[in-house]
C-alpha positions, 0 to 999 in steps of 0.5 A: 661890748661889755667886758668880763670882769672878775670884780669891780665897776664896768669899764670899757675897753678904751680905758686901759692902757693896754690890750692883747688878743689872742685865740684859744681852742674850745675849752681852753680859755678858763686855764688863761682866766684862772692864770690872770687870777693868780698872776696879775697884779693891776686891774684887768678884764677880758673881751669874747670876740668870737666864741669858740667851737670844736671846729675854730678856736675863740678870739679873745681880748684881754685888757690891762692897766699895768705895764707889768701885767701886759708884759707877763701876759704876753710872754706867757700866752703870745 
């Protein structure tokens, strides 16, 4: 499965040092992505596991190279 990426080359999830799965209600993932764009310093990507709907939250995996970015994401979003 291809990862969504802000910029750069395509990478597989296994190539990152850290991964964090989150669930978000319909319409909420954009807020997480915008936060990542402004707050993270290292390379990162995200993947849709299950799309959100009006009945169920979506499941998403975020991948990080940086220990700092992984920790900040976990503290803020989990």
